[in-house]
N, C-alpha and C positions, 0 to 999 in steps of 0.2 A: 504494500500500500504506500503510495507517495502522492500526496497533495501538498499544496503550499503550506508549510509549517506543520504538516501532519504526515508522519510516516513511521514504519516499523523497521527495525534491524533484527533479522533472525539469522544467526550463524549456527548452522548445524555441524556438530563434530569439529570444533575448533582444531585447526591443524597445527603441527609442530609444537606440541606439548606432550607430556607424559599422561596418557589416559584419554578419557572422552568427556567432553562437556559441551553444552550449547550455550550461546549468548543471546539474550533477548532484550531489546531496548524499545520503548514506546515513546514517541514524540507527538504531542498534541498542542496545537496553537503556538508552535515554535518553542515549546518547553518540554524538557525531559520529564515524563511522569513516572517512569519505572525503568530500572536497569537490573537485570537478573542474570546470574551465573547459574545455569541449570545443570548440575552434575547428574549424569545419566548412567554411570556405571552401577552394577549391582552390588549390594552390600554383601560382605563376606563373614561378618560376625566373628572376627578373630578373638575378641575379648571373651565371648562365650565359649569358643572352641578350645581355649587353652586352660580353662578352669579345670582343676583336678589333675593337671599334668605336673610332672616333677619340676620343681623350681630351677634345678640345675640344667634342665633341657629346654626350658620354655623360650630362651633367647633365640635358639635356632628356629623354633616354630614361628615366632612373630617376625623374624627376618623375611619370611615368605609373604608378608603383607605387600611387598613391592620389590621387584628386582632392582630398580634404579636406586632405591633408598635402603636396600637390605642391610648394609653395614651400619647405617645410622640406627635402625631399629635394634639390631644386634647389640650395639654398644650401649644404647640407652637402657635396654632391658637388663643387660649384665650389670650396669651400675645400680639399677634399682634392686636387683637381687643381692648384690654385694652389700648394699646399705642395709637391707633387711636382715642379712646374716651376720653383719658386723665384720665383713671381710675387708682387710686393708691390702691392696695390691702392692707388690714390690715396686721399687723405683724403675727397674727395667720394664716391668709390665706396663707402667704408666707411659714410658717412652714408646713402647710398641703400640699402645692404644692411640697415642697421638699421631704416630706414623700411619696407622691404619686410617684414621680420619683424614690425614693429609692426602692419602691416595684417593679416598672417596671424593673429596672436594675437587681435586684436580680433574679427575675423569668426569665427574658429574657436571661441574661447571662448564667443562669443555664441551660436553654434549649439548647443553643448553645454549651456550653462546655461539659455538662454531657450527652446529648443525641446525638448531632451531631459529636462532636470532640473526645469524650472519646473512641469510637471505633477505631479512627485513631491511638491514642497513645497506644492502647492495641492490635493493629493488629487484630481487630475483625470486623465482617461485620456490626453489629448493637448492640445496648444495649441489645437486646434480647439474643444474643449470650453471652454477658458478664454476664447477669443475670443468665444464666444457670450455670456459673462457679463461680460467686461471687454475690449472691443475696443481701448480706448485703451492698455491695458498691452501687448498684442501689437504694436500699432503702434510703441510705444516700443522694444520688443525688436528689431523689424525695422529700425528706424532706426539702432540701434547696430551691428547686423550689417552694414547697408548702408554705414555709414561706413568699416568695415574693408575691405569690398569696393572702395569707391571709392579709398581710399588705396593699396591694392595695384594697382589699375588705373592710377592716376596714375604711380606710381613704377616698377612692374614690367611694366606693359602689360596684365596680366589678373590676376584674383584666383585663377585656377586655371591651371596650366601657363603661367606667366608667360614672355613672350619676351624681355624686355629684359635681365635679368641674364646676364652672360657671364663666362667665365674672364678675369679681369683688368680688368673694367669693365662698363659698361652701354651698350647700343646706342642708348639715347635718354635724354636728360636732361629732366626736367620744367621748365617755365618758372616763374620766381618768382611771376608773377601767378597761375598755377594752384595753386601751393603755398599762397599766402595764402588763396585761396578754400577750399582743402581744410582749412586750419586752422580756418576759420569753421564748416565742417560738423562737424568733430570737437568744437569747443567746444559746439555744441548737443547732440550725442550724449552728451557727458560728463555732462550733468545726468541723463540717463536711466540711464547706467552707475552713477552714485552711488546712485540709487534702488534699482537691482537689487542692488547690493552690500549695502545695508541689508536687503533681503529675505532674502538668503542668510545673512547674519549671524544673523538672528533665528530660524532654523529648523534649526540644526545638531543632529542627533541625538547623543546621548552614546555614544561608542564609542572605546575606547582599546586599542591593541596596539602595543607598542614594536617598532620596526623600524629599519632602516638607510636613510639617505637619501643620494642622490648627485645633484649638480647642478653646473653651471658657476657660478663666483663671479667677479664683476668689479665695478668701481667704479660703474657706471651701470645695473645691473640689465638689461644687454643680453643678447641671446640668441645672439650670436656673440662669441667671444673670452673671455678670462679663464682661470682655473684650474679644473680638475676637482676638486671638493672633496667631502669626506665630512662628514656630520653629527657624526662623532666627532672632528672637529677637525684633520684632515690633508688634504693635497691630493696629487694624482697627476699626473705629466706625461701629456699626452695619449697619447704614443706608448707608455706603459707600462700603459695601462688593460687591455690584453689579458692581462697577467701576473696580474691579479686576478680574472679571470672564469672561471667554470665554465659550460659550456653544458649544459643539462638536456634530455635527450630525453624528450618526453612522449608515450607511445605512443597515448594516446586523443585526441590533438589534432594538427591540421595545422600547428601552429607550435611552434617550440622555445622553451624557457624559459632563464633565466639566474640564476645565483647569484653573489654577490660574496664571494670568499674562503669559499665553502662555505655561505653562508646567504642567505636572501631579502633583497631590498632594494627600494626604491621610487625611481622618477624621476618628474618631473612638477612641476606648479605648487606642490604642497605641499612638495616637496623644495626647490624654488627659494626659496620663502618662508621655510622653516626655516633655510636656509643663508645667504641673501643679502638679507633684508628691509631691512637698514640701508642698502642701496644704492638703494632706491626713489626715484623723483623727489620732490623736496622738496614739490611741491604735493600729490602723492598722499599723502605722509606727513602733511601738515598736515590734509587733509580726512578721512583714514581712520585717524587715529591710534588711535582706540579699537579698531578691528578688528585692528590690528597686534599688539595685546597678546595675542591668542590664539596667536601663533606664538613659538617652535616648538611644534608640536603632533604628537601621534601618532594623531590622529583622522582617518581617511581622508576623512570627510565634509567636513573643512576644505579638501580639495582644491577643492571648489566655491567656497568663499569666497576661496581663494587665486587662483583664476581670475578671479573678479569684481574683485579688487583689481588683478590684472595688466591687465585691460581698461582701468581708469582710468589706470594707470601708463603703458601704451602710448600712450594718448591724450595724456597730458601730455608724454611724450617727443616724440611726433610733432609736436604743436603747437609746441613750442619750436624744433625743427629747421626745420619748415616756415616759421616766421615769421622766424627769425634767419639761416639759411644763405643765402648768395648763390650760387645754382646757376648754373653756367656750362657751356655745351656742351663736352663732352670727346669728341673723335673716337675711336671705338673701333677699336683695332687688335689683331687676335688675336696672342697671344704665340707665339714660336717653341716648337715642341714638342721634347722630348728624353726620354731614358730617366730614370725616377725613381720614387720611391714617396712617398706622402703620406697623411696622416690628416686627416679633417675631423671636428670636434666642434662641434655647435651644440645649442641648446635648442629642440626642436620643441614644439608646444603640449602634447603628452602626455609630454614628458620628453627626456632627453639622447639624441641621435641620433649614431651613430658610423659613419664611412665609412673604410675602409682600402683603398688601391688601388695597383697597380703599372702603370707605363707603359713600353712597350718602345721600342727605338730608332726604330721607325717612327711613334711617337706614338699607338699604339693601346693599349687596355686589355688587359693580360695577366692581371690578377687583381683582383677586387674583393670586398669583404665588408662586410656591414652588420650593425649591432646596433640593433634597433628598440625604442623605448620600451615598447610594449605587451608585447613578448616579455620585456623585463626585469622588468616588473611581474607577470608571470603567476603566479609562485610566491607572491609576496606577496598577490595577489588570492585565491588558493586558501586561504592561511592565514587571511586575514580572513573569507572565507566560512565556514570551519569555526568560527571564534570567534563570529561573529554568530549562527549557528544555535544553538550551545551556549548563548550568553548568553540567547537568547530561550526556549530550552527550559527553562533553569533558573528563569525567572520565569513559566513556565506558559502561554506563548502557543501558539495553535493553529498547525498546519502551514501553513494558507493564509496567515496573517499573516506567518509566518516566511519563506515563499517570496517575499512582496512585499518584505520587508526585504533579502533576498539580492539581488534585482533592483536595488534602490536603491543598495546598497553597490557592486555592480560598476559601475553607471552612474557613480558618483562618481569612479571612476578615469578616466572618459572613454576607454575602450579604442578603438583603431583596428585592427580585425581585418584589414582589407585590407593594411595595412603589415606586420602580424605574420606573414602567410602569403606573404611575397614569395619565399621560397626555403626549401627543406630537402630534402636528398638523403640518405636514411638507409636502413639495413637494420636491422630490428628483429626480435629473436627473443623470444618470450614466455618468461617464467620457468616453472619446473615448476608444474603445477597451473593453467596458463593465467592466472596472476595478472599483470596488466600493471603493471610497475613503471617509474618514471622512472629513467633511467641518466644518469651524468654523464661529460662529456668534459673533461678538464683542459686548460687553457691552449690553446685551439684556434685562436687568431686572430693569432698573430704573422705579420707579412708574410713571405712565403717568398722 
């Protein structure tokens, strides 16, 4: 439908993201009246499926929520179980955990930026079209992504559904010789990562909407450990995060949304950069200092630049540890199980990931709950969709062009739809007049 000042944008199965979602925007009398992200993937009920399963094994089960984010779910669940059991990992185990997350971030950000977003900034349909014009550029992109894969395989056993990380340790330790070789691979990939960071810096569309940012903050820009902090200058104990959340039931979507103290917020690379950029690796700051001046930013497109900077930062951190740490075999022994409850908080590629769980006397999971980055971003995404459509309307752009801008904006968030639809068990009644409205459930996540 397209009349003067009145039209609809309906995008079925948004391309170049992880998973499946539809976008729907309604414009009446020249004003945006609704903007919806309609997640269409089927729910898979992981939180119900792992109840009763052994606590020491459940991390491998929840890693199957998503191939792309499997290591993030594995790491967060392991942290929650370790906290529940009172397990304190060795210093070497902590180094291996951080290297595992570095590998995840490199390959995952590379997939999003170089495969999904690169066509946007080069006005191409896909990387296949780009490869036909500039094969070398795509080879460089794949080399960076491959370096992340290889780092994950070396440290964690695989880049997807990694077998080595366990509760309390790793089942295998890499040799120092293999680590030094991996550092050399990363050094070569770093040059390409710097080139891509330049590309994404130079093409940031102008878009501003003030919002609230949440991310972990720690001294070394690591993705495990530290304080959970707000862009408004305060921090929250991990175990109290639930006290600040509202779960938003979205009737037109298969995934739930979240608000922080009654308003939308964002998690992800842009949040991390806004809150913790001073903790980046010294070499990253030296080589990318001009880019860091863009942050803090309220421009969602800067999420792409933040990811490009994080790739370089992860490479720098990994090279330093791989070259300097003396890795020694540590025989893995499973910790004794007992009743307890624990919370895991890490930074997944798309933002802060939370696990809360309870273990019974038999060592099995009694209760588990997850808060997913894409679900946390959903309300913010819809607010940004509405604003970018209105901004483009106000300067006279045609609906087809506006629809393209909406696609690009949502892709900038790097949504992971598979993770967002991991569970939801609801009864929804439509309001009078069949108007579907989001409803809010206050403080739903305290461990019971």
